[in-house]
N, C-alpha and C positions, 0 to 999 in steps of 0.2 A: 109731845116731842119724844122721839125714841133716840137715845144715845147708844152708841156701840163702842166698847172698849176691848181691845185685844189684850190678853194677859201679859204680865211682865216677862222678862227674859228668863230662859232656862239654859242650863248647860248644853242641852240638845240644840237649842236655837243657835247658840254661840258656835257650836261645832258642826253645824249643817247636818244634823242627824234628824231623820224623819221620826217625829213623835207619834203622830196619829193619836190613838187613844191610850197610849202608854201614860201612866199617871206620874209625870215627871214634875218635881217641885221647882219653884222659882229659885234662881241662884241669888247671890248677894246683890248683883246689879238689878235683877228683877224685883227684889224686895224694895230696893231703893226707888226704882221707877214707880212702883205701886204706891209707895209712901208719898212721893212727890206728886203723883197724879191725884191722890186723895186730897192733898192740900189744895191743888189747883181746882178741884171740883167742889170744894167744901161750900161754896156760895151758890152752887147750882141748885135749882129746885128739882129734887129727885124724889119721886113718890114711892118707887118700887125698884128693886134690883133683882134681875133674874140672871143666873149664872150657869155655865156648864159645871157639872159636878167634878170635873177633873181638877186636881189640886192646884195646878198653875193658874187656872181661872178663878176657882173658888177663893183662894187666898187673896188674889187681887181684889175680888169683890168685897171680901171681909174688910180689907184695909180701907177701901173707899167708903164702906158703910159706917166706919167709926165716926164720921162727921155727919151722917144722916140718920142713923138708927131707924131705918125703914125696913119694911118687909124684905127679906132676902130669901129667895127660893132658888131651887136648882131644877134644871130640866135636861134630861138625857139627850133630847133632840139638839141641844147646843154643843154636844161633844164634837170634837174634831173628826175629820174623815178617818175611817178605819182602813189602814193601809196594809193589813194582813201581814204577810211574811217580810214586807219591806219596812215595817216599824222597827226602829232601832238601827237601821242601816244608814250609812252616810249617803247623801245625795249622789256622790261620785260613783256609787255602786251600780248606777244605771249605765246603759250604753251611751247615753247622751250626758254631757257634763252640766246640762242646764237643770235648774230646779223644776222647770216646767216638765221635766221628764216624768214627774209623778203622774202626769196624764197617762203615761204608759200603764200604770197600775190601775188608774180609774177606768180606762177603756178595756182592760183585760183583767177584771177583778178575779175571775175564776182561776187564772194562772197564779195569782198571789194569795188567794183566800181573802180577798179584800172586798170592801163595799164598792158597788158600782157608782159612777158619777151621778146617774139619774136618781138612784135611791138616796144618795147623800144630799143632792139638791132638794128632792121632795121632802125629806124630813126637816131640812132647814126652813123651807118655805111654809110647810104645814105649821110649824111653830109660829113663824112670823105672822101668818094670816090671822092667828088668834089674838094678836096684840096690835096690829098695824093701825087700827082705828081707835085705839085707847085715848081717852080724854086726859089721862094722867101722864106725867113724865116718867118714862121707864128707862133704866140703864141696863143694857145687856153686857155681860162680860163673858167673852168666849174666845174663839180662835180665828186665825186668818182665813181658813177655808170656809167657815161659816159666814164671815164678812163678805167674802167674794161671792158666795151663793146669794146672799141677800142683796148685794149690789146688782147682780145679774137680774134678779127678780124685779127689783125696784125700777131699774132702767130698761127692762124688757130686752135684755141681751140674750139671744137664743143660740149664738155661735159659741159652742163649748170651748173651742180653741182660741176664741177671741180674748184679747188681753183685757183684764179688769184690774183696777188698782189693788195693791196690797196695802194693808194697814200695818204699821210698825208696832212693836211691843209697847204697850201702854199708851197707844195713840187713841184719841177720841174722834169719832165721826158721828154725824147725824144720819139717820135713816129716813129720809123724806122722799116721797115720790116727786119727780119733776112736774112742774105745772104745765 
């Protein structure tokens, strides 16, 4: 079984600011969310935890691991999407008021010095393919964009503009292929 956890809340989440790969720490709410999630997961059989190295994810992973004391490793491929010059900007700074306007950056990465959507998807999936058939229970702690990429891969969604579910801060999902 592969579990996925999105990191706890940050002030950037709270204020609708694009974090991307900026290393923003958990706020007080995020720390509380991570502590509560750690308690909720304490009876789960988890054999290994792999986290994004960004502090908002790594701190969430460390708090969860206090009840498991298992191998905790970090993988750069689990970092959030690199949004270039739009990192640190409010979502309203786009022409569109929708958070999905981040797609503008993903489709025009050269305009913003950002990572392209295909490159972001490929690095997420490259990582996942290495663990998807694992016989152990693995907990991934990462970011909303990573979750959405893995969801697309697992459910074979090829329409980049198609809606995929978003995972909330400190929400848990399982990453299983449909039968």
